[in-house]
C-alpha positions in Angstrom: 92.7 105.9 102.3 93.6 109.5 102.8 94.3 109.7 99.1 90.6 109.3 98.4 89.8 112.2 100.6 92.5 114.3 98.8 91.0 113.3 95.4 87.5 114.4 96.5 88.7 117.6 98.0 90.8 118.5 94.9 87.8 117.9 92.6 85.5 120.0 94.8 88.1 122.8 95.0 88.6 122.8 91.2 84.8 123.2 90.7 84.6 126.0 93.2 87.5 127.8 91.6 85.4 127.8 88.3 82.5 129.4 90.2 80.4 126.3 90.6 79.0 124.9 93.8 79.3 121.1 93.8 76.5 119.4 95.7 76.1 115.8 94.4 78.3 112.8 94.2 77.6 109.9 91.7 79.6 106.9 93.0 80.3 103.4 91.8 79.9 100.5 94.1 83.7 99.8 94.2 84.4 103.4 94.9 82.1 103.2 97.9 84.1 100.3 99.3 87.2 102.5 99.6 85.6 105.8 100.4 82.7 104.9 102.7 84.1 106.9 105.7 84.8 110.0 103.6 81.4 109.8 102.0 79.7 109.7 105.5 81.5 113.0 106.3 80.4 114.6 103.0 77.4 116.8 103.0 76.5 116.1 99.4 73.6 114.1 98.0 75.1 110.7 97.1 73.7 108.5 94.3 75.1 105.0 93.7 75.5 104.3 90.0 76.6 100.7 89.3 78.1 101.6 85.9 80.7 103.8 87.5 82.6 100.9 89.2 85.7 102.4 90.8 84.8 105.9 89.8 82.9 108.8 91.2 81.6 112.1 89.7 81.5 115.3 91.8 79.1 117.7 90.2 77.1 120.9 90.6 73.5 119.7 90.0 72.4 123.1 88.8 74.6 122.9 85.7 75.1 119.2 85.2 74.3 118.4 81.6 74.3 122.0 80.6 78.0 123.0 81.1 80.7 120.6 80.2 82.9 121.5 83.1 80.2 121.2 85.8 81.6 117.9 87.0 84.9 116.1 87.8 85.3 112.3 87.5 87.7 110.7 89.8 88.8 107.1 90.3 90.3 105.0 93.1 91.5 102.3 90.7 94.9 104.0 90.0 95.5 104.3 93.8 94.8 100.6 94.2 97.3 99.7 91.5 99.9 102.0 93.1 99.3 100.5 96.5 99.6 96.9 95.1 102.9 97.9 93.4 104.3 99.2 96.8 103.2 96.1 98.5 105.1 94.0 96.0 108.2 96.2 96.4 108.0 95.8 100.2 107.8 92.0 99.8 111.0 92.1 97.7 112.9 94.0 100.4 114.5 91.7 102.9 
């Protein structure tokens, strides 16, 4: 899913624009299923957190917990819902 890569890149870019250097990813097990190839390319430290489910958090570990905007949470769940909707629409077309 290229959309996952775009989500990750956007979150990373937003943090960098705020003067932060994101270096860790906290990822849920369901997020890993859809982003495994993009996570392999990533040079961040990656930690699996079961409670995150379909979500991931991109963060600057130096400021995590100190600065409210030191992280971005993203989710693949809305993308899955959208893809399912498009599949249903394609099935309706004859």
